[in-house]
N, C-alpha and C positions, 0 to 999 in steps of 0.2 A: 504493498499500499504506500502510495505516495505521500509525502508531507503535505498535510492539508494548507490551502491558502486562507488565512484568517484576514477578515476586513478589518479597517481600523476600528480602534475600541469606541469612538465617538458614534458610530454608525448602529442602527438598529441590527443589521446582520452581524456586525461584529461583536455586540452585546450577547446575541443569542448564541453565535458560535461558541462564545467563551462559558456560556452557561450561568453569566451573572445574574443577579436578581433584578437589576435595572433593565434586563433585557425583557423580561416578563411585563414588567412595570410599563415599559416603552411601547412594547407590541399591544398592550390593553388600550392604550391611548391613540396609537396611530390607525390609519384608515385600514380595515379589515383586509382587503386584497393585498395590501403592502405587508402587513403582518404575516399573513398566511404564505404570502411568496417567499419571505425570508425564513420563516419556519420550516416549509417544505426543502428549501435549499440545505438546511442543516440536517434535517433528517436524512436526505437522499444523498448528501457528501459529507460523510461523517468528519466534523472538524476537530475531533480529539487528537492530541498529540499521541496519547497512548489509549487506544480504545478498549483494551482489556481491563484497565483499572479505573479509568475516569467514567464518572456518571453523566449521562445527559438524558436517557430514555424516560425517567420520571417527570423529569423538568419539561422535556417536550410534550409528553402525553397530557400533563396538566394545562399546558398552553393549548393544545388542540381542543381540551374540554372548553376552555373559557372562551375560545374564539368559536366554538361550535364549529370546528374545521372539518371539512370533507377529506375523505383518504383517497380520492381519485389519483393523486400523484403519487402516493406510496404504492396504490394498485399497479400503475403503470411502471413504476421503477421495478417493483418485485417481478413482474411478468414481462419485462423488456427481453427481446432475445438475446441481449447480452448475459442475461442469467445462465444461457446454455453453455457459453463458452467460458465464464468467469465465474467459478465456483468459490471464489475467496470470500470466506465468510464476513469479512470486514465491509464488503459491499452492500450486504442486506442485513447485517446483524443489528445495527442500530434500528433500522425501520421495524424488524421483527420484534423488538424488545419494547419499543413503543407501541406496536399494536397490542403486545401483552399487556401493557399497564392499561391501555384503553379498554381491553375486554374486561379486564378486573374491575373497571369503573362502570361496566354494564354496556360499553358500546357493541351492540351485535354486530354491525357492520365490521369491526375489528377482528372479532371471533371468526367470523366467515372468511374473513380474507386469509386469517392463520391457516384455518383448515384446508383451504383451496391450496395456499403454498406448500404447505406439508405434503400435501399429495402429489403436487407438481413441481415445485421448485428444487434447484440445486442444493440450496442450503435448508432442506428439509428438516435436518436434525435439530437445528435451532427453533424453528418453528414447532416442532413436536415437543421441545422442552417447554417452550412457552405455553402450549396447549395443555402440559401434563398437569401444570399449576393451576389453570382456569378452566379446562373445560370439564362437561359432565362425562361419565363412564361412556355412555351412548356414542358421544362425539369422537371419544378416542377409539372406540372399537370399530367404527366405520373407517378409520384410516389404516386399519390392519392390512386390507387387500393392497391399496396402493403403494404403500411403504415397502411391503414385503416384494411386492412385483419388480422392486428395483434391483433385487438380488436374484441372478439366474439360479435354476435349481441343479448347478454343477458344484464341482469341488471348489472353484474359485468363488463362486457366489455364496457359497455356505460359509467359506472363510470369512469373507467381507462382512456377511450378517452377524456371524459370532463377534467379530470385532465391532460392529454398531452397537450390539447389544452390551458388549463388555464396557464400552466407553461412553455410554449413554450417561448424560449428566443427570436426568431424572428418570428412573427406572419404571415409573408408574404404567407408561402405555405398555412396555413390554411385559409387565407381571399381567396385566389385563389380556394381552394378546395370548400368554402363555396358557391362559384358562380357556381359550376358544375351543370348543369341541371339534372344529375342522382339522383334519390332518395337515392341510396345507397352511394353517395358520399356527395352531397350538403345538402340533408336533415339531415343526420347524424351530419355533421360537425357543421351546424347551431344550431341544438339541443344540441351539446356538448358545443358550445360556450355560450349559454343562461344558461346550467347547471352550467357551471364555474362561470359565472357571479353571478348567484345566491347563489353559495357557498361561494363566496368572501364576498358577502352582509352578508351572515349568521354569517360567522366568526367576521366579524365587529360588529353585533350585539349581540354578545356573548363573551364581554371581560371576561379575567380572572384576578385575582389579587386583588389589594386594591380597596376599594371604599370610597367615601367620608365620612368622619364621624370617619373614623378607628382611634383608640388609638394608642399610641407610643408601647404599649404593642402588639398590634394586628399586627403592622408591623414587630416586632421582630419574632413574632410567625410564619409570612408569610415567612419570609427569613429562620427560622429553618426548615420549611417545605420543602424548596427548598434543603437546605443541606441533608436532609434526602432521598429526590428524586434523589441526585446526581447532582442537577441543582444550580449553584451559582446565588442567587438573590439578593445579598447584595448591588450591584449597583442600581438597581431600588429601593430596599427598602431603601435606603439612600435618594433617591430623594422623596420618599414618605414621609419619616420623616421630610424633608425640609418643607412638605405642612402641617403636622399635629402637628409638636413640636412647643412649645412656650418655652419662658425663665423658667417657671416653671418645666419643663421636663427635664432640663439639668442634675440635679443630677442623675436621673434615666438612662439617656442616659451614663453618665460617669461610673455609677456602671456597666452598661451591657459592656463598654470597657474594663473594668478591669477584670471582672470574669464572665460574660454572657456565654451563649451557643455559640456555634461556629457562627451561624447565626447571633445572637443578637449582638455578639462582633465584627463581620466583619462589620456588618451595622453601629454600633455606631461608630467605628474607621473611616469609610469612610466619615460619617456626619459630625464628629468633625473636620476632616482634611479639609472638603470642607468649614466648618464655621470658619476655622483659630482659633479654640478654644485655648486659652493660654496653657492648660493642655495637647494638643493631642499629643505634641512631647515626653513627658514622657510616655504616655500610648502607643504609638508606640513602644519606646524602650522596655517597659515592655512586649507587646505581642510578640515582636521577642523573647525575653527569655522564656517566659512561655507558648506561644499559640502552639495550633497544626498547622500543615503545611498549610491548609486553612487560619487559622487567622494569620501566619506569612505572608503569600502571599497577603492577603488583606491589613495588616498594612503596608508592603513594598509599595505597590501600592497606598495606601492612603498617604504616606508621599511623594511619588515622583510628586504628583498632587499639593503639597503645593507651593505658589509662593512667600511667604513672606521673609523677610529678616532673621527672626528667622530660618526658615527651612535651608536657605543657611548656617548660621552660624552654626548650629547644624550639618549639613552635613560636614562641615570641621573638626569637633571633632570625626565624625563617619566613615570618609573615610578610615581610615586604619583597621577597624574592619573586622576580618576574617569570616563574615557571609553574609546572605543576605542583612542586613541593611547597612553594609559597601559597598557592591556592589551597592546599591541603593543611598548612599551618593555619590559615584564617579558618577553617572549619573546624579544627581542632580546638582552638580558642574559643570559638561559637559553641562549641559542645561541653568544653571542661574549663575555660578560662573563668577569670574572675572579674570584678567590676574595672579592675586597672586595665583589662584588655580592651574595653569597649571601643576606643578609638580605633585599634586594629582591626576589629569585627566591622565596624562601620566603615572604614577605609576599605576592606575586602568587599563589602557588598556595592559600595559605590564604584569599584574597579571592575567588578564583575559586570554590572548593568553597563558601564560604559563601554566595556570590551567584548561582551557577548550578548547584551541586551537582556530584556526581562524574561526571558526563558532559559538562561544559563542554568545547567544542572546544580551546579555548585550554590546557587541561590537558596536551594531547598533547606540545606543545613544552615547557611548564614542568616537567612530570615529567622529560623527558630531561634538562633542564638541571639539577635536583636531583641526578641520578645524574652528570653531568659534573663538576659542581663538588663533588661528594662532601659534601652537606650532611647532615650525620648528624642533626642534630635535624629533619630533614624526614620522619624515619621514621614517626612516627605519622600524619601527614596522608597519606603515601604508603600506609600500609596502610589506611588508610580508603578511598582511592580504589580500591586492590586489591579489597578486600571489595565494594564497592558499586557500581562501574560496571557498567553494561549491555554496554560496548563490550569485546570479548575482546582487541582490539589496545591499547587503553588499558590494559587490566590487564597485558598483556605489557609495556608501556613502564613501568608500576608496578614490574613485578616486577625488570626491569634495574635500576632506580633502587634498589630494596631491596637487590639484590645487591651495589650499590656503598656503600651506606650503613648498612645493617642488619646488625649481626654474628649475629642471629638467624635471618637468611633461610635459610642451609643447612639448618637443623633445623626450620623452621617453614614459610612458603610454598613454600619452594624444594623440598619434598617434594611438596606436592600438585600443583605445576606440572607433574611428570612424567605427569600424567594430563590435562593442560590440552588444550583443544581446537585452539590455535595451535600449529604447529610451532616457531615461533621461542621460544615460551615453553618447549616441552618441551626444546629444545636448551639454553636458559639452564640449566634444572634439571639436566638431563644432566652439566652441567659444574659445578654447585654443589651439588646434593642431598647431604646427609649419608649416607654409606653405612652406618653403623651400624645404620640401620633396615633390617629384614629386608625391609619392603615395597619400599624403594628397589631393592635388588638384584634382586629378583624381577621389577619393572617395567624396570629397565635391560636385563635379559635379554630380556623380551618386547619391547621395542623395537627391540633389536637383530637379533632374528629375525623381526620382521613384515614382510613384503614391501611393505606398504602404507605403512610409515613412509618419511619424508623421509631423503635420504641425510645432509643436514646433522645430522640427530639421531642416526642411527646412528653418524657418525663421533664426535660428541661422547660418545657411550655407550661406544665403543671406547677414548676416551681415558681412560675411569675405569676400566674393567674389561678384563682381557686376554683373549684368546681361549679360554683353559682355563677362564674363569668363565661361559662362554657355552654 
């Protein structure tokens, strides 16, 4: 999936793509055709940086309800001829998840669309999972024939069916189908379930990787084999090293950290950092200067895991370095530094925004640090990150930091966060938003009574308004 193109944050489309609460508020006051066009654009062209972890489906489904939006655009997208050649679930996953939420709100048209797509579409498994949570038994049983028809009645087809049953996220439809008295349905599904269980047992009986009795050198060789295959194994290799290495092996491990192959060097640095070895900080610094890209990345990660006073002290000296180690030092101080490190953390945030923009990965940790340290003068740059980032998770972290540093948060961003796409951000807003605003009270009541809302959000709401207010 290509990186999404995100519209400017001041536009309705940009707000909706980011999942900001202001997106909903602006859409409800915009001309309905314009709002629906922007909403459809988001649902049909998933705007998330990481579609597997960022939430948008409930946010968009609620807006469809508020706008009484038709589903013609979603239907055309799902059944476009492209669906035949592009079976990447990221193309249709968001639309299917939105339909699932709409079905749970009682939208019959959404339920019918999900059933039809489960029978005909390439991403049928996702649609089936959505239906497993919302449809009745009769609706699910009616899908048995079209779904099983996807799998030919030969050895290859039965193997694919067994894998589909084994990997199903929601098992309810398969359990219903296993009870079907027809041999073409019930017998096939029961056999597939048994095959899947046997396959899982076989994988457990054929473990790969280190064995008891391995030497330090054998662990290094295994890590190097991973490098050659393009698979990073230094983290599990370091854990193995903890089991096989003794004090007498330290010199060999230090040598590997100094000038070993990439696999051995990454493994040794991780092991020495986890062991809080007295020489590891010097080895990390040397690795950043002389190592390959995988070694530099492993050295920085190993350093960031260290919890000792020596690591924090060294971070203070490294924080202004214009390299990955300097960036890591800023993150270490954000996590474990003290009040005297506020200027260094603030400087790291500003440098990250200037150099990489409001979506810089390093900002996740740095923004948390600004909140943890209560850096009041960080509020302006935190507001910038909040407005501009395309990541709803980073925006939520910026909101938490603003709640700790910005006195205007309860009457400002804290209000719009009640409509945010991320439940953790809505929970934060439920605890902080100024209730003098009538919109806040109305939205709190809606969240408290919405069966699709997360329990943590509703608990936060009830801590602000009593039962009589709902």
